[in-house]
A tleap script that builds the chain and sets N, CA, C and O, in Angstrom:
source leaprc.protein.ff14SB
mol = sequence {
  NMET SER PRO GLU LEU ASN TYR GLN MET MET
  GLN SER ARG VAL ASP GLU LEU HIE ALA ALA
  ALA ALA HIE GLN ARG GLN VAL ALA GLU ALA
  ARG LYS ALA ARG VAL SER GLU ARG GLY GLY
  ARG THR ARG ALA PHE PHE ALA ARG LEU ARG
  THR CALA
}
set mol.1.N position { 20.275 -7.810 15.355 }
set mol.1.CA position { 18.445 -8.343 15.123 }
set mol.1.C position { 18.133 -8.026 13.819 }
set mol.1.O position { 18.593 -6.965 13.397 }
set mol.2.N position { 17.472 -8.686 13.097 }
set mol.2.CA position { 17.026 -7.460 11.543 }
set mol.2.C position { 15.634 -7.639 11.737 }
set mol.2.O position { 15.074 -8.708 11.979 }
set mol.3.N position { 15.027 -6.341 11.594 }
set mol.3.CA position { 13.735 -5.648 10.697 }
set mol.3.C position { 12.133 -6.791 11.033 }
set mol.3.O position { 11.069 -6.711 11.647 }
set mol.4.N position { 12.906 -7.814 10.142 }
set mol.4.CA position { 12.281 -8.386 9.369 }
set mol.4.C position { 11.741 -9.522 10.867 }
set mol.4.O position { 10.638 -9.960 11.195 }
set mol.5.N position { 12.842 -9.639 11.345 }
set mol.5.CA position { 12.659 -10.981 12.102 }
set mol.5.C position { 12.396 -10.233 13.378 }
set mol.5.O position { 11.906 -11.118 14.079 }
set mol.6.N position { 12.431 -8.910 14.259 }
set mol.6.CA position { 11.735 -8.443 15.131 }
set mol.6.C position { 10.430 -8.869 14.989 }
set mol.6.O position { 9.703 -9.578 15.685 }
set mol.7.N position { 10.148 -7.740 12.953 }
set mol.7.CA position { 8.769 -7.240 12.931 }
set mol.7.C position { 8.206 -9.146 13.488 }
set mol.7.O position { 8.003 -9.216 14.700 }
set mol.8.N position { 8.058 -10.056 12.959 }
set mol.8.CA position { 7.319 -11.416 12.754 }
set mol.8.C position { 7.043 -11.892 13.707 }
set mol.8.O position { 6.289 -12.790 14.083 }
set mol.9.N position { 8.248 -10.694 14.442 }
set mol.9.CA position { 8.365 -11.885 16.233 }
set mol.9.C position { 7.709 -10.554 16.957 }
set mol.9.O position { 8.226 -10.464 18.071 }
set mol.10.N position { 6.490 -9.183 16.674 }
set mol.10.CA position { 5.846 -8.582 17.091 }
set mol.10.C position { 4.498 -8.881 16.535 }
set mol.10.O position { 3.449 -8.730 17.160 }
set mol.11.N position { 4.671 -9.580 14.570 }
set mol.11.CA position { 2.407 -10.130 14.629 }
set mol.11.C position { 3.077 -10.665 14.975 }
set mol.11.O position { 4.179 -10.209 14.672 }
set mol.12.N position { 3.171 -12.256 16.015 }
set mol.12.CA position { 3.195 -13.952 16.286 }
set mol.12.C position { 2.519 -13.050 17.886 }
set mol.12.O position { 1.400 -13.410 18.252 }
set mol.13.N position { 3.015 -12.293 18.460 }
set mol.13.CA position { 2.753 -12.287 19.705 }
set mol.13.C position { 1.396 -10.964 19.795 }
set mol.13.O position { 0.827 -10.407 20.734 }
set mol.14.N position { 1.305 -10.879 18.422 }
set mol.14.CA position { 0.065 -9.849 18.437 }
set mol.14.C position { -0.574 -10.978 18.033 }
set mol.14.O position { -1.782 -10.837 18.225 }
set mol.15.N position { -0.241 -12.311 17.435 }
set mol.15.CA position { -1.326 -12.574 17.254 }
set mol.15.C position { -1.977 -13.043 18.288 }
set mol.15.O position { -3.191 -12.903 18.437 }
set mol.16.N position { -1.058 -13.763 19.248 }
set mol.16.CA position { -1.090 -14.684 20.636 }
set mol.16.C position { -2.155 -13.511 21.068 }
set mol.16.O position { -3.307 -13.595 20.642 }
set mol.17.N position { -1.686 -12.180 22.100 }
set mol.17.CA position { -2.541 -11.804 22.260 }
set mol.17.C position { -4.779 -11.545 21.449 }
set mol.17.O position { -5.893 -11.447 21.966 }
set mol.18.N position { -4.319 -11.554 20.311 }
set mol.18.CA position { -5.911 -11.648 20.059 }
set mol.18.C position { -7.203 -12.918 19.946 }
set mol.18.O position { -8.421 -13.097 19.937 }
set mol.19.N position { -5.902 -13.574 19.873 }
set mol.19.CA position { -6.711 -15.191 20.285 }
set mol.19.C position { -6.581 -14.842 21.483 }
set mol.19.O position { -7.676 -14.309 21.663 }
set mol.20.N position { -5.853 -14.723 22.765 }
set mol.20.CA position { -6.074 -14.250 24.119 }
set mol.20.C position { -7.267 -13.830 24.719 }
set mol.20.O position { -8.040 -14.281 25.565 }
set mol.21.N position { -7.156 -12.554 23.830 }
set mol.21.CA position { -8.833 -11.911 23.694 }
set mol.21.C position { -10.538 -12.634 23.399 }
set mol.21.O position { -11.558 -12.624 24.088 }
set mol.22.N position { -10.114 -13.397 21.628 }
set mol.22.CA position { -10.640 -14.490 21.579 }
set mol.22.C position { -11.673 -14.871 22.240 }
set mol.22.O position { -12.861 -14.553 22.301 }
set mol.23.N position { -10.684 -15.942 22.935 }
set mol.23.CA position { -10.801 -16.311 23.807 }
set mol.23.C position { -11.774 -15.847 25.022 }
set mol.23.O position { -12.825 -16.473 25.160 }
set mol.24.N position { -11.488 -14.825 25.872 }
set mol.24.CA position { -11.800 -14.564 27.216 }
set mol.24.C position { -13.167 -13.821 26.511 }
set mol.24.O position { -13.991 -13.085 27.053 }
set mol.25.N position { -13.102 -14.248 25.236 }
set mol.25.CA position { -14.545 -12.884 25.052 }
set mol.25.C position { -15.402 -14.881 25.587 }
set mol.25.O position { -16.185 -15.035 26.525 }
set mol.26.N position { -15.047 -15.694 24.924 }
set mol.26.CA position { -16.402 -16.789 24.772 }
set mol.26.C position { -16.127 -17.052 24.989 }
set mol.26.O position { -15.748 -17.927 24.210 }
set mol.27.N position { -15.355 -17.261 26.725 }
set mol.27.CA position { -15.537 -18.766 28.161 }
set mol.27.C position { -16.314 -16.642 28.811 }
set mol.27.O position { -16.274 -16.618 30.041 }
set mol.28.N position { -16.840 -15.309 28.258 }
set mol.28.CA position { -17.382 -14.847 29.711 }
set mol.28.C position { -19.070 -14.583 28.586 }
set mol.28.O position { -20.014 -13.889 28.964 }
set mol.29.N position { -19.020 -15.348 27.222 }
set mol.29.CA position { -20.846 -15.224 26.817 }
set mol.29.C position { -20.716 -16.815 27.345 }
set mol.29.O position { -21.876 -17.012 27.709 }
set mol.30.N position { -20.131 -17.824 27.550 }
set mol.30.CA position { -20.242 -18.763 27.637 }
set mol.30.C position { -20.887 -19.399 28.960 }
set mol.30.O position { -21.593 -20.374 29.216 }
set mol.31.N position { -20.024 -17.900 29.979 }
set mol.31.CA position { -20.526 -18.078 31.537 }
set mol.31.C position { -21.633 -17.308 32.014 }
set mol.31.O position { -22.176 -17.356 33.118 }
set mol.32.N position { -21.906 -16.546 30.957 }
set mol.32.CA position { -23.075 -15.276 30.800 }
set mol.32.C position { -24.467 -16.710 30.083 }
set mol.32.O position { -25.538 -16.855 30.672 }
set mol.33.N position { -24.207 -17.313 29.178 }
set mol.33.CA position { -25.267 -18.742 29.116 }
set mol.33.C position { -25.438 -19.074 30.130 }
set mol.33.O position { -26.553 -18.994 30.644 }
set mol.34.N position { -24.154 -19.666 30.893 }
set mol.34.CA position { -25.161 -20.698 31.914 }
set mol.34.C position { -25.720 -20.143 33.046 }
set mol.34.O position { -26.361 -20.654 33.964 }
set mol.35.N position { -25.263 -18.673 32.761 }
set mol.35.CA position { -25.744 -18.468 34.227 }
set mol.35.C position { -27.688 -18.105 34.109 }
set mol.35.O position { -28.630 -18.020 34.896 }
set mol.36.N position { -27.451 -17.985 32.592 }
set mol.36.CA position { -29.193 -17.388 32.174 }
set mol.36.C position { -29.634 -18.765 32.046 }
set mol.36.O position { -30.850 -18.926 31.952 }
set mol.37.N position { -29.010 -19.620 32.027 }
set mol.37.CA position { -29.919 -21.093 31.891 }
set mol.37.C position { -30.553 -21.837 33.124 }
set mol.37.O position { -31.532 -22.583 33.156 }
set mol.38.N position { -29.794 -21.460 34.031 }
set mol.38.CA position { -30.805 -21.534 35.477 }
set mol.38.C position { -31.673 -20.095 36.404 }
set mol.38.O position { -32.214 -19.717 37.444 }
set mol.39.N position { -31.324 -19.826 35.279 }
set mol.39.CA position { -32.418 -18.254 35.658 }
set mol.39.C position { -31.899 -17.631 36.808 }
set mol.39.O position { -32.445 -17.538 37.907 }
set mol.40.N position { -30.498 -17.097 36.364 }
set mol.40.CA position { -29.418 -16.446 37.116 }
set mol.40.C position { -29.755 -14.929 37.564 }
set mol.40.O position { -30.922 -14.788 37.199 }
set mol.41.N position { -29.354 -13.780 38.139 }
set mol.41.CA position { -29.401 -12.600 38.086 }
set mol.41.C position { -27.803 -12.376 38.406 }
set mol.41.O position { -27.107 -12.710 39.365 }
set mol.42.N position { -27.583 -11.819 37.452 }
set mol.42.CA position { -26.300 -10.891 37.419 }
set mol.42.C position { -25.543 -9.540 37.221 }
set mol.42.O position { -26.633 -8.969 37.204 }
set mol.43.N position { -25.104 -9.031 37.138 }
set mol.43.CA position { -24.899 -7.779 37.280 }
set mol.43.C position { -24.993 -7.154 36.746 }
set mol.43.O position { -25.323 -5.998 37.013 }
set mol.44.N position { -24.702 -7.696 35.531 }
set mol.44.CA position { -24.986 -7.510 34.012 }
set mol.44.C position { -26.824 -7.220 33.545 }
set mol.44.O position { -27.223 -6.223 32.942 }
set mol.45.N position { -27.481 -8.096 33.904 }
set mol.45.CA position { -29.125 -8.199 34.473 }
set mol.45.C position { -29.499 -6.875 35.489 }
set mol.45.O position { -30.383 -6.078 35.174 }
set mol.46.N position { -28.997 -6.795 36.289 }
set mol.46.CA position { -29.948 -5.562 36.800 }
set mol.46.C position { -28.975 -4.862 35.703 }
set mol.46.O position { -29.322 -4.830 34.522 }
set mol.47.N position { -27.726 -4.293 36.143 }
set mol.47.CA position { -27.337 -3.184 34.790 }
set mol.47.C position { -28.172 -2.655 33.657 }
set mol.47.O position { -28.315 -1.549 33.136 }
set mol.48.N position { -28.941 -4.519 33.369 }
set mol.48.CA position { -29.584 -3.428 32.023 }
set mol.48.C position { -31.368 -3.120 32.712 }
set mol.48.O position { -32.205 -2.343 32.252 }
set mol.49.N position { -31.469 -3.845 33.670 }
set mol.49.CA position { -32.538 -4.078 33.708 }
set mol.49.C position { -33.168 -2.019 34.450 }
set mol.49.O position { -34.314 -1.590 34.586 }
set mol.50.N position { -31.259 -1.024 34.850 }
set mol.50.CA position { -31.667 -0.122 34.657 }
set mol.50.C position { -31.871 0.952 34.326 }
set mol.50.O position { -32.573 1.911 34.647 }
set mol.51.N position { -30.717 0.515 33.193 }
set mol.51.CA position { -30.247 0.992 31.910 }
set mol.51.C position { -32.171 1.168 31.673 }
set mol.51.O position { -32.760 2.229 31.470 }
set mol.52.N position { -32.875 -0.393 31.797 }
set mol.52.CA position { -33.455 -0.105 30.665 }
set mol.52.C position { -34.823 1.617 31.286 }
set mol.52.O position { -35.547 2.161 30.452 }
savepdb mol mol.pdb
quit
């Protein structure tokens, strides 16, 4: 396999990983937003209380 093709395949794989990571962050943010909407007490909330 040519180095160029190898590099392109690696790049597309990296792009996929970045997209997946960005999606995971969005999902986490949305979940946090939903929890705070119903006044939920998440672990993050308690962690903030302890550090404050």
